[in-house]
PyMOL Python script that loads the backbone (N, CA, C, O; Angstrom):
from pymol import cmd

cmd.read_pdbstr("""\
ATOM      1  N   UNK A   1       7.549 -16.333   2.965  1.00  0.00           N
ATOM      2  CA  UNK A   1       6.351 -15.901   3.974  1.00  0.00           C
ATOM      3  C   UNK A   1       5.431 -15.363   3.255  1.00  0.00           C
ATOM      4  O   UNK A   1       5.685 -14.279   2.730  1.00  0.00           O
ATOM      5  N   UNK A   2       4.104 -15.999   3.044  1.00  0.00           N
ATOM      6  CA  UNK A   2       3.176 -15.518   2.736  1.00  0.00           C
ATOM      7  C   UNK A   2       2.519 -14.080   2.895  1.00  0.00           C
ATOM      8  O   UNK A   2       2.979 -13.524   3.892  1.00  0.00           O
ATOM      9  N   UNK A   3       1.673 -13.380   2.283  1.00  0.00           N
ATOM     10  CA  UNK A   3       1.151 -12.148   2.347  1.00  0.00           C
ATOM     11  C   UNK A   3       0.639 -12.078   3.735  1.00  0.00           C
ATOM     12  O   UNK A   3       0.760 -11.132   4.514  1.00  0.00           O
ATOM     13  N   UNK A   4       0.079 -13.153   3.922  1.00  0.00           N
ATOM     14  CA  UNK A   4      -1.240 -13.266   4.946  1.00  0.00           C
ATOM     15  C   UNK A   4      -0.885 -13.224   6.400  1.00  0.00           C
ATOM     16  O   UNK A   4      -1.562 -12.890   7.371  1.00  0.00           O
ATOM     17  N   UNK A   5       0.710 -13.771   6.274  1.00  0.00           N
ATOM     18  CA  UNK A   5       1.643 -13.720   7.360  1.00  0.00           C
ATOM     19  C   UNK A   5       1.846 -12.084   7.807  1.00  0.00           C
ATOM     20  O   UNK A   5       1.966 -11.682   8.964  1.00  0.00           O
ATOM     21  N   UNK A   6       1.851 -11.306   6.641  1.00  0.00           N
ATOM     22  CA  UNK A   6       2.090  -9.944   7.030  1.00  0.00           C
ATOM     23  C   UNK A   6       1.755  -9.234   7.708  1.00  0.00           C
ATOM     24  O   UNK A   6       2.207  -8.282   8.345  1.00  0.00           O
ATOM     25  N   UNK A   7       0.480  -9.956   7.508  1.00  0.00           N
ATOM     26  CA  UNK A   7      -1.029  -9.047   8.277  1.00  0.00           C
ATOM     27  C   UNK A   7      -0.913  -8.865  10.008  1.00  0.00           C
ATOM     28  O   UNK A   7      -1.285  -9.889  10.580  1.00  0.00           O
ATOM     29  N   UNK A   8      -0.488  -7.806  10.901  1.00  0.00           N
ATOM     30  CA  UNK A   8      -0.595  -7.978  12.453  1.00  0.00           C
ATOM     31  C   UNK A   8      -1.822  -7.955  12.939  1.00  0.00           C
ATOM     32  O   UNK A   8      -2.873  -8.145  12.327  1.00  0.00           O
ATOM     33  N   UNK A   9      -1.641  -7.689  14.186  1.00  0.00           N
ATOM     34  CA  UNK A   9      -3.092  -7.560  14.398  1.00  0.00           C
ATOM     35  C   UNK A   9      -3.482  -6.270  14.638  1.00  0.00           C
ATOM     36  O   UNK A   9      -2.699  -5.772  15.447  1.00  0.00           O
ATOM     37  N   UNK A  10      -4.290  -5.546  14.322  1.00  0.00           N
ATOM     38  CA  UNK A  10      -4.736  -4.430  13.886  1.00  0.00           C
ATOM     39  C   UNK A  10      -6.098  -3.965  13.971  1.00  0.00           C
ATOM     40  O   UNK A  10      -7.107  -4.663  13.873  1.00  0.00           O
ATOM     41  N   UNK A  11      -6.017  -2.448  14.203  1.00  0.00           N
ATOM     42  CA  UNK A  11      -7.891  -2.222  14.542  1.00  0.00           C
ATOM     43  C   UNK A  11      -8.512  -2.121  13.124  1.00  0.00           C
ATOM     44  O   UNK A  11      -8.388  -1.192  12.325  1.00  0.00           O
ATOM     45  N   UNK A  12      -9.085  -3.074  13.009  1.00  0.00           N
ATOM     46  CA  UNK A  12     -10.088  -3.684  11.747  1.00  0.00           C
ATOM     47  C   UNK A  12     -10.844  -2.375  11.316  1.00  0.00           C
ATOM     48  O   UNK A  12     -10.491  -1.870  10.251  1.00  0.00           O
ATOM     49  N   UNK A  13     -11.678  -1.876  11.915  1.00  0.00           N
ATOM     50  CA  UNK A  13     -12.306  -0.712  11.365  1.00  0.00           C
ATOM     51  C   UNK A  13     -11.920   0.296  10.636  1.00  0.00           C
ATOM     52  O   UNK A  13     -12.601   0.999   9.890  1.00  0.00           O
ATOM     53  N   UNK A  14     -10.526   0.358  10.932  1.00  0.00           N
ATOM     54  CA  UNK A  14      -9.923   1.364   9.966  1.00  0.00           C
ATOM     55  C   UNK A  14      -8.864   0.990   9.079  1.00  0.00           C
ATOM     56  O   UNK A  14      -8.167   1.918   8.668  1.00  0.00           O
ATOM     57  N   UNK A  15      -8.473  -0.676   8.527  1.00  0.00           N
ATOM     58  CA  UNK A  15      -8.194  -1.064   7.379  1.00  0.00           C
ATOM     59  C   UNK A  15      -9.148  -1.938   6.894  1.00  0.00           C
ATOM     60  O   UNK A  15      -9.509  -1.686   5.745  1.00  0.00           O
ATOM     61  N   UNK A  16      -9.601  -2.774   7.365  1.00  0.00           N
ATOM     62  CA  UNK A  16     -10.351  -3.875   6.686  1.00  0.00           C
ATOM     63  C   UNK A  16     -11.386  -3.205   5.793  1.00  0.00           C
ATOM     64  O   UNK A  16     -12.356  -2.544   6.164  1.00  0.00           O
ATOM     65  N   UNK A  17     -10.859  -3.605   4.067  1.00  0.00           N
ATOM     66  CA  UNK A  17     -11.827  -3.561   3.308  1.00  0.00           C
ATOM     67  C   UNK A  17     -12.602  -4.739   2.742  1.00  0.00           C
ATOM     68  O   UNK A  17     -12.101  -5.862   2.697  1.00  0.00           O
ATOM     69  N   UNK A  18     -14.133  -4.407   2.203  1.00  0.00           N
ATOM     70  CA  UNK A  18     -14.604  -5.688   1.741  1.00  0.00           C
ATOM     71  C   UNK A  18     -14.435  -5.766   0.526  1.00  0.00           C
ATOM     72  O   UNK A  18     -15.031  -6.734   0.055  1.00  0.00           O
ATOM     73  N   UNK A  19     -13.530  -4.793  -0.670  1.00  0.00           N
ATOM     74  CA  UNK A  19     -13.575  -5.337  -1.933  1.00  0.00           C
ATOM     75  C   UNK A  19     -11.922  -4.959  -2.298  1.00  0.00           C
ATOM     76  O   UNK A  19     -11.392  -4.001  -1.734  1.00  0.00           O
ATOM     77  N   UNK A  20     -11.348  -5.598  -3.050  1.00  0.00           N
ATOM     78  CA  UNK A  20     -10.368  -6.089  -3.562  1.00  0.00           C
ATOM     79  C   UNK A  20      -9.650  -4.769  -4.262  1.00  0.00           C
ATOM     80  O   UNK A  20      -9.807  -4.686  -5.480  1.00  0.00           O
ATOM     81  N   UNK A  21      -8.746  -3.555  -3.505  1.00  0.00           N
ATOM     82  CA  UNK A  21      -8.605  -2.742  -3.992  1.00  0.00           C
ATOM     83  C   UNK A  21      -7.299  -2.890  -4.709  1.00  0.00           C
ATOM     84  O   UNK A  21      -6.318  -3.515  -4.306  1.00  0.00           O
ATOM     85  N   UNK A  22      -7.470  -1.989  -6.225  1.00  0.00           N
ATOM     86  CA  UNK A  22      -6.286  -1.762  -7.082  1.00  0.00           C
ATOM     87  C   UNK A  22      -5.664  -0.577  -7.297  1.00  0.00           C
ATOM     88  O   UNK A  22      -6.246   0.464  -6.994  1.00  0.00           O
ATOM     89  N   UNK A  23      -4.363  -0.561  -7.864  1.00  0.00           N
ATOM     90  CA  UNK A  23      -3.705   0.592  -8.032  1.00  0.00           C
ATOM     91  C   UNK A  23      -2.651   0.567  -8.817  1.00  0.00           C
ATOM     92  O   UNK A  23      -1.791  -0.299  -8.659  1.00  0.00           O
ATOM     93  N   UNK A  24      -2.546   1.595  -9.869  1.00  0.00           N
ATOM     94  CA  UNK A  24      -1.535   1.388 -10.452  1.00  0.00           C
ATOM     95  C   UNK A  24      -0.007   1.527  -9.842  1.00  0.00           C
ATOM     96  O   UNK A  24       0.963   0.946 -10.329  1.00  0.00           O
ATOM     97  N   UNK A  25       0.039   2.376  -8.722  1.00  0.00           N
ATOM     98  CA  UNK A  25       1.550   2.490  -8.108  1.00  0.00           C
ATOM     99  C   UNK A  25       2.077   0.769  -7.561  1.00  0.00           C
ATOM    100  O   UNK A  25       1.383  -0.081  -7.002  1.00  0.00           O
ATOM    101  N   UNK A  26       3.647   0.690  -8.003  1.00  0.00           N
ATOM    102  CA  UNK A  26       4.229  -0.134  -8.289  1.00  0.00           C
ATOM    103  C   UNK A  26       4.775   0.034  -6.802  1.00  0.00           C
ATOM    104  O   UNK A  26       6.000  -0.093  -6.786  1.00  0.00           O
ATOM    105  N   UNK A  27       4.283   0.255  -5.685  1.00  0.00           N
ATOM    106  CA  UNK A  27       4.507   0.279  -4.398  1.00  0.00           C
ATOM    107  C   UNK A  27       3.257  -0.059  -3.244  1.00  0.00           C
ATOM    108  O   UNK A  27       3.392  -0.014  -2.021  1.00  0.00           O
ATOM    109  N   UNK A  28       1.891  -0.440  -4.078  1.00  0.00           N
ATOM    110  CA  UNK A  28       0.844  -0.642  -3.317  1.00  0.00           C
ATOM    111  C   UNK A  28       0.856  -2.249  -3.517  1.00  0.00           C
ATOM    112  O   UNK A  28       1.083  -2.852  -4.566  1.00  0.00           O
ATOM    113  N   UNK A  29       0.604  -2.694  -2.466  1.00  0.00           N
ATOM    114  CA  UNK A  29       0.201  -4.407  -2.401  1.00  0.00           C
ATOM    115  C   UNK A  29      -1.124  -4.677  -1.792  1.00  0.00           C
ATOM    116  O   UNK A  29      -1.432  -3.943  -0.854  1.00  0.00           O
ATOM    117  N   UNK A  30      -1.967  -5.598  -2.155  1.00  0.00           N
ATOM    118  CA  UNK A  30      -2.995  -5.919  -1.355  1.00  0.00           C
ATOM    119  C   UNK A  30      -2.817  -7.499  -0.726  1.00  0.00           C
ATOM    120  O   UNK A  30      -2.582  -8.565  -1.296  1.00  0.00           O
ATOM    121  N   UNK A  31      -2.988  -7.235   0.388  1.00  0.00           N
ATOM    122  CA  UNK A  31      -3.031  -8.433   1.325  1.00  0.00           C
ATOM    123  C   UNK A  31      -4.454  -8.983   1.530  1.00  0.00           C
ATOM    124  O   UNK A  31      -5.358  -8.161   1.380  1.00  0.00           O
ATOM    125  N   UNK A  32      -4.803 -10.278   1.857  1.00  0.00           N
ATOM    126  CA  UNK A  32      -5.469 -10.980   1.582  1.00  0.00           C
ATOM    127  C   UNK A  32      -5.930 -11.639   3.213  1.00  0.00           C
ATOM    128  O   UNK A  32      -5.027 -12.269   3.765  1.00  0.00           O
ATOM    129  N   UNK A  33      -6.882 -11.553   3.762  1.00  0.00           N
ATOM    130  CA  UNK A  33      -7.185 -12.631   5.393  1.00  0.00           C
ATOM    131  C   UNK A  33      -8.683 -12.859   5.742  1.00  0.00           C
ATOM    132  O   UNK A  33      -9.402 -12.061   6.343  1.00  0.00           O
ATOM    133  N   UNK A  34      -9.053 -14.156   5.235  1.00  0.00           N
ATOM    134  CA  UNK A  34     -10.007 -14.494   6.006  1.00  0.00           C
ATOM    135  C   UNK A  34     -11.107 -13.778   4.883  1.00  0.00           C
ATOM    136  O   UNK A  34     -12.151 -13.375   5.395  1.00  0.00           O
ATOM    137  N   UNK A  35     -10.942 -13.571   3.259  1.00  0.00           N
ATOM    138  CA  UNK A  35     -11.594 -13.070   2.178  1.00  0.00           C
ATOM    139  C   UNK A  35     -12.051 -11.474   2.896  1.00  0.00           C
ATOM    140  O   UNK A  35     -13.141 -10.913   2.791  1.00  0.00           O
ATOM    141  N   UNK A  36     -11.069 -11.095   3.484  1.00  0.00           N
ATOM    142  CA  UNK A  36     -11.346  -9.527   3.659  1.00  0.00           C
ATOM    143  C   UNK A  36      -9.871  -9.136   3.136  1.00  0.00           C
ATOM    144  O   UNK A  36      -8.864  -9.844   3.160  1.00  0.00           O
ATOM    145  N   UNK A  37     -10.041  -7.560   2.565  1.00  0.00           N
ATOM    146  CA  UNK A  37      -8.811  -7.288   2.193  1.00  0.00           C
ATOM    147  C   UNK A  37      -7.981  -5.782   2.677  1.00  0.00           C
ATOM    148  O   UNK A  37      -8.584  -4.709   2.698  1.00  0.00           O
ATOM    149  N   UNK A  38      -6.869  -5.883   2.960  1.00  0.00           N
ATOM    150  CA  UNK A  38      -6.008  -4.847   3.461  1.00  0.00           C
ATOM    151  C   UNK A  38      -4.775  -4.373   2.467  1.00  0.00           C
ATOM    152  O   UNK A  38      -4.041  -5.132   1.834  1.00  0.00           O
ATOM    153  N   UNK A  39      -4.729  -2.801   2.490  1.00  0.00           N
ATOM    154  CA  UNK A  39      -3.797  -1.867   1.245  1.00  0.00           C
ATOM    155  C   UNK A  39      -2.665  -1.950   2.072  1.00  0.00           C
ATOM    156  O   UNK A  39      -2.811  -2.137   3.280  1.00  0.00           O
ATOM    157  N   UNK A  40      -1.553  -1.831   1.562  1.00  0.00           N
ATOM    158  CA  UNK A  40      -0.154  -1.599   2.736  1.00  0.00           C
ATOM    159  C   UNK A  40       0.603  -0.598   1.383  1.00  0.00           C
ATOM    160  O   UNK A  40       0.052  -0.444   0.293  1.00  0.00           O
ATOM    161  N   UNK A  41       1.592  -0.158   1.657  1.00  0.00           N
ATOM    162  CA  UNK A  41       2.396   0.838   1.149  1.00  0.00           C
ATOM    163  C   UNK A  41       3.888   0.367   1.257  1.00  0.00           C
ATOM    164  O   UNK A  41       4.504   0.537   2.309  1.00  0.00           O
ATOM    165  N   UNK A  42       4.346  -0.105   0.390  1.00  0.00           N
ATOM    166  CA  UNK A  42       5.700  -0.649   0.611  1.00  0.00           C
ATOM    167  C   UNK A  42       6.908   0.255   1.253  1.00  0.00           C
ATOM    168  O   UNK A  42       7.876   0.048   1.984  1.00  0.00           O
ATOM    169  N   UNK A  43       6.225   1.549   0.470  1.00  0.00           N
ATOM    170  CA  UNK A  43       7.436   2.528   1.011  1.00  0.00           C
ATOM    171  C   UNK A  43       7.432   2.695   2.096  1.00  0.00           C
ATOM    172  O   UNK A  43       8.594   2.603   2.490  1.00  0.00           O
ATOM    173  N   UNK A  44       6.610   2.954   3.077  1.00  0.00           N
ATOM    174  CA  UNK A  44       6.330   3.046   4.149  1.00  0.00           C
ATOM    175  C   UNK A  44       6.313   1.823   5.293  1.00  0.00           C
ATOM    176  O   UNK A  44       6.519   2.036   6.487  1.00  0.00           O
ATOM    177  N   UNK A  45       6.113   0.880   4.884  1.00  0.00           N
ATOM    178  CA  UNK A  45       5.935  -0.482   5.495  1.00  0.00           C
ATOM    179  C   UNK A  45       4.981  -0.216   6.356  1.00  0.00           C
ATOM    180  O   UNK A  45       5.360   0.010   7.505  1.00  0.00           O
ATOM    181  N   UNK A  46       3.519  -0.165   6.076  1.00  0.00           N
ATOM    182  CA  UNK A  46       2.588   0.133   6.438  1.00  0.00           C
ATOM    183  C   UNK A  46       1.276  -0.230   5.646  1.00  0.00           C
ATOM    184  O   UNK A  46       1.079  -0.271   4.431  1.00  0.00           O
ATOM    185  N   UNK A  47       0.352  -0.505   6.820  1.00  0.00           N
ATOM    186  CA  UNK A  47      -1.152  -0.627   6.323  1.00  0.00           C
ATOM    187  C   UNK A  47      -1.810   0.447   5.689  1.00  0.00           C
ATOM    188  O   UNK A  47      -1.387   1.540   6.066  1.00  0.00           O
ATOM    189  N   UNK A  48      -2.565   0.481   4.981  1.00  0.00           N
ATOM    190  CA  UNK A  48      -3.166   2.122   4.681  1.00  0.00           C
ATOM    191  C   UNK A  48      -4.796   2.005   5.123  1.00  0.00           C
ATOM    192  O   UNK A  48      -5.517   1.007   5.107  1.00  0.00           O
ATOM    193  N   UNK A  49      -5.071   3.225   5.475  1.00  0.00           N
ATOM    194  CA  UNK A  49      -6.494   3.130   6.126  1.00  0.00           C
ATOM    195  C   UNK A  49      -7.063   3.202   5.154  1.00  0.00           C
ATOM    196  O   UNK A  49      -6.576   3.609   4.099  1.00  0.00           O
ATOM    197  N   UNK A  50      -8.658   2.668   5.381  1.00  0.00           N
ATOM    198  CA  UNK A  50      -9.659   2.368   4.284  1.00  0.00           C
ATOM    199  C   UNK A  50      -9.939   4.049   3.607  1.00  0.00           C
ATOM    200  O   UNK A  50     -10.298   4.186   2.437  1.00  0.00           O
ATOM    201  N   UNK A  51      -9.671   5.463   4.710  1.00  0.00           N
ATOM    202  CA  UNK A  51      -9.853   6.534   4.533  1.00  0.00           C
ATOM    203  C   UNK A  51      -9.425   6.695   3.104  1.00  0.00           C
ATOM    204  O   UNK A  51     -10.145   6.871   2.122  1.00  0.00           O
ATOM    205  N   UNK A  52      -7.713   6.572   3.190  1.00  0.00           N
ATOM    206  CA  UNK A  52      -6.983   6.845   1.901  1.00  0.00           C
ATOM    207  C   UNK A  52      -6.843   6.115   0.999  1.00  0.00           C
ATOM    208  O   UNK A  52      -6.516   6.709  -0.028  1.00  0.00           O
ATOM    209  N   UNK A  53      -6.969   4.774   0.874  1.00  0.00           N
ATOM    210  CA  UNK A  53      -7.099   3.701  -0.260  1.00  0.00           C
ATOM    211  C   UNK A  53      -7.666   4.212  -1.388  1.00  0.00           C
ATOM    212  O   UNK A  53      -7.268   3.633  -2.399  1.00  0.00           O
ATOM    213  N   UNK A  54      -8.761   5.430  -1.661  1.00  0.00           N
ATOM    214  CA  UNK A  54      -9.056   5.552  -2.617  1.00  0.00           C
ATOM    215  C   UNK A  54      -8.238   6.673  -3.146  1.00  0.00           C
ATOM    216  O   UNK A  54      -8.338   6.803  -4.366  1.00  0.00           O
ATOM    217  N   UNK A  55      -7.397   7.576  -2.503  1.00  0.00           N
ATOM    218  CA  UNK A  55      -6.159   8.443  -3.016  1.00  0.00           C
ATOM    219  C   UNK A  55      -5.493   7.497  -3.703  1.00  0.00           C
ATOM    220  O   UNK A  55      -5.394   7.728  -4.908  1.00  0.00           O
ATOM    221  N   UNK A  56      -4.723   5.922  -3.075  1.00  0.00           N
ATOM    222  CA  UNK A  56      -3.638   5.089  -3.631  1.00  0.00           C
ATOM    223  C   UNK A  56      -4.693   4.643  -5.108  1.00  0.00           C
ATOM    224  O   UNK A  56      -3.989   4.152  -5.991  1.00  0.00           O
ATOM    225  N   UNK A  57      -5.785   4.708  -5.389  1.00  0.00           N
ATOM    226  CA  UNK A  57      -6.474   3.878  -6.092  1.00  0.00           C
ATOM    227  C   UNK A  57      -6.490   5.044  -6.973  1.00  0.00           C
ATOM    228  O   UNK A  57      -5.629   4.596  -7.729  1.00  0.00           O
ATOM    229  N   UNK A  58      -6.760   6.122  -7.460  1.00  0.00           N
ATOM    230  CA  UNK A  58      -6.983   7.323  -8.114  1.00  0.00           C
ATOM    231  C   UNK A  58      -6.038   8.418  -8.249  1.00  0.00           C
ATOM    232  O   UNK A  58      -6.037   9.214  -9.188  1.00  0.00           O
ATOM    233  N   UNK A  59      -5.305   8.418  -7.355  1.00  0.00           N
ATOM    234  CA  UNK A  59      -4.314   9.527  -7.710  1.00  0.00           C
ATOM    235  C   UNK A  59      -2.690   8.986  -7.205  1.00  0.00           C
ATOM    236  O   UNK A  59      -2.037   9.526  -6.311  1.00  0.00           O
ATOM    237  N   UNK A  60      -2.506   8.486  -7.548  1.00  0.00           N
ATOM    238  CA  UNK A  60      -1.011   7.528  -6.998  1.00  0.00           C
ATOM    239  C   UNK A  60      -0.088   8.201  -7.659  1.00  0.00           C
ATOM    240  O   UNK A  60       0.839   8.508  -6.910  1.00  0.00           O
ATOM    241  N   UNK A  61       0.086   8.653  -9.028  1.00  0.00           N
ATOM    242  CA  UNK A  61       0.887   9.619  -9.883  1.00  0.00           C
ATOM    243  C   UNK A  61       1.413  10.828  -8.945  1.00  0.00           C
ATOM    244  O   UNK A  61       2.472  11.440  -9.078  1.00  0.00           O
ATOM    245  N   UNK A  62       0.522  11.001  -8.071  1.00  0.00           N
ATOM    246  CA  UNK A  62       0.821  12.372  -7.619  1.00  0.00           C
ATOM    247  C   UNK A  62       1.169  12.035  -6.060  1.00  0.00           C
ATOM    248  O   UNK A  62       1.228  13.033  -5.342  1.00  0.00           O
ATOM    249  N   UNK A  63       1.418  10.735  -5.407  1.00  0.00           N
ATOM    250  CA  UNK A  63       1.899  10.608  -4.180  1.00  0.00           C
ATOM    251  C   UNK A  63       3.080  11.081  -3.982  1.00  0.00           C
ATOM    252  O   UNK A  63       3.931  10.976  -4.865  1.00  0.00           O
ATOM    253  N   UNK A  64       3.352  11.693  -2.778  1.00  0.00           N
ATOM    254  CA  UNK A  64       4.546  12.228  -2.370  1.00  0.00           C
ATOM    255  C   UNK A  64       5.638  11.065  -2.097  1.00  0.00           C
ATOM    256  O   UNK A  64       6.822  11.090  -2.435  1.00  0.00           O
ATOM    257  N   UNK A  65       4.836   9.860  -1.282  1.00  0.00           N
ATOM    258  CA  UNK A  65       6.229   8.983  -1.291  1.00  0.00           C
ATOM    259  C   UNK A  65       6.627   8.295  -2.237  1.00  0.00           C
ATOM    260  O   UNK A  65       7.727   7.764  -2.392  1.00  0.00           O
ATOM    261  N   UNK A  66       5.578   8.292  -3.002  1.00  0.00           N
ATOM    262  CA  UNK A  66       6.165   7.344  -4.314  1.00  0.00           C
ATOM    263  C   UNK A  66       7.138   8.189  -5.367  1.00  0.00           C
ATOM    264  O   UNK A  66       8.000   7.598  -6.017  1.00  0.00           O
ATOM    265  N   UNK A  67       6.904   9.765  -5.490  1.00  0.00           N
ATOM    266  CA  UNK A  67       7.804  10.336  -5.922  1.00  0.00           C
ATOM    267  C   UNK A  67       9.255  10.663  -5.277  1.00  0.00           C
ATOM    268  O   UNK A  67      10.262  10.958  -5.920  1.00  0.00           O
ATOM    269  N   UNK A  68       9.140  10.537  -3.752  1.00  0.00           N
ATOM    270  CA  UNK A  68      10.381  10.857  -3.338  1.00  0.00           C
ATOM    271  C   UNK A  68      11.264   9.447  -3.520  1.00  0.00           C
ATOM    272  O   UNK A  68      12.484   9.339  -3.648  1.00  0.00           O
ATOM    273  N   UNK A  69       9.820   7.973  -3.477  1.00  0.00           N
ATOM    274  CA  UNK A  69      10.901   6.884  -3.668  1.00  0.00           C
ATOM    275  C   UNK A  69      11.770   6.485  -4.920  1.00  0.00           C
ATOM    276  O   UNK A  69      12.804   5.825  -5.025  1.00  0.00           O
ATOM    277  N   UNK A  70      10.714   7.335  -6.114  1.00  0.00           N
ATOM    278  CA  UNK A  70      11.523   7.151  -7.213  1.00  0.00           C
ATOM    279  C   UNK A  70      12.700   7.885  -7.454  1.00  0.00           C
ATOM    280  O   UNK A  70      13.705   7.432  -8.003  1.00  0.00           O
ATOM    281  N   UNK A  71      12.534   9.143  -6.987  1.00  0.00           N
ATOM    282  CA  UNK A  71      13.838  10.187  -6.844  1.00  0.00           C
ATOM    283  C   UNK A  71      15.103   9.359  -6.405  1.00  0.00           C
ATOM    284  O   UNK A  71      16.186   9.260  -6.983  1.00  0.00           O
ATOM    285  N   UNK A  72      14.708   8.838  -5.319  1.00  0.00           N
ATOM    286  CA  UNK A  72      16.087   8.237  -4.535  1.00  0.00           C
ATOM    287  C   UNK A  72      16.447   7.013  -4.933  1.00  0.00           C
ATOM    288  O   UNK A  72      17.448   6.471  -4.464  1.00  0.00           O
ATOM    289  N   UNK A  73      15.326   6.175  -6.253  1.00  0.00           N
ATOM    290  CA  UNK A  73      15.908   5.152  -6.327  1.00  0.00           C
ATOM    291  C   UNK A  73      16.788   5.584  -7.853  1.00  0.00           C
ATOM    292  O   UNK A  73      17.575   4.780  -8.354  1.00  0.00           O
ATOM    293  N   UNK A  74      16.556   6.756  -8.386  1.00  0.00           N
ATOM    294  CA  UNK A  74      17.270   7.247  -9.574  1.00  0.00           C
ATOM    295  C   UNK A  74      18.614   7.600  -9.198  1.00  0.00           C
ATOM    296  O   UNK A  74      19.653   7.419  -9.833  1.00  0.00           O
ATOM    297  N   UNK A  75      18.450   8.092  -8.149  1.00  0.00           N
ATOM    298  CA  UNK A  75      19.901   8.811  -7.288  1.00  0.00           C
ATOM    299  C   UNK A  75      21.194   7.625  -6.802  1.00  0.00           C
ATOM    300  O   UNK A  75      22.417   7.769  -6.806  1.00  0.00           O
ATOM    301  N   UNK A  76      20.600   6.801  -6.523  1.00  0.00           N
ATOM    302  CA  UNK A  76      21.196   5.513  -6.184  1.00  0.00           C
ATOM    303  C   UNK A  76      21.585   4.704  -7.689  1.00  0.00           C
ATOM    304  O   UNK A  76      22.512   3.895  -7.711  1.00  0.00           O
ATOM    305  N   UNK A  77      20.915   4.962  -8.716  1.00  0.00           N
ATOM    306  CA  UNK A  77      21.301   3.908  -9.808  1.00  0.00           C
ATOM    307  C   UNK A  77      22.358   5.110 -10.590  1.00  0.00           C
ATOM    308  O   UNK A  77      23.143   4.697 -11.444  1.00  0.00           O
ATOM    309  N   UNK A  78      22.335   6.081 -10.366  1.00  0.00           N
ATOM    310  CA  UNK A  78      23.305   7.044 -10.841  1.00  0.00           C
ATOM    311  C   UNK A  78      24.551   7.196 -10.332  1.00  0.00           C
ATOM    312  O   UNK A  78      25.369   7.786 -11.037  1.00  0.00           O
ATOM    313  N   UNK A  79      25.039   6.602  -8.754  1.00  0.00           N
ATOM    314  CA  UNK A  79      26.297   6.662  -8.068  1.00  0.00           C
ATOM    315  C   UNK A  79      26.928   5.362  -9.024  1.00  0.00           C
ATOM    316  O   UNK A  79      28.078   4.962  -8.841  1.00  0.00           O
TER     317      UNK A  79
END
""", "prot")
cmd.dss("prot")
cmd.show_as("cartoon", "prot")
cmd.util.cbc("prot")
cmd.orient("prot")
């Protein structure tokens, strides 16, 4: 399945970005559709509103979803 197929019908004004965002977070994903970009969080399986993308780009190390997921993954590996 291509990344473009993952984009469902969304309210574009709150999700669509005119630039390609980037983040050091391993759970951050960029989807492209017709020259527009959307940010997606793999942990919560949801698009990220453009008002929150800045946090994912600049403060991803402090993200509570990321910390919880990493902690959970470590717990599974220890079993």
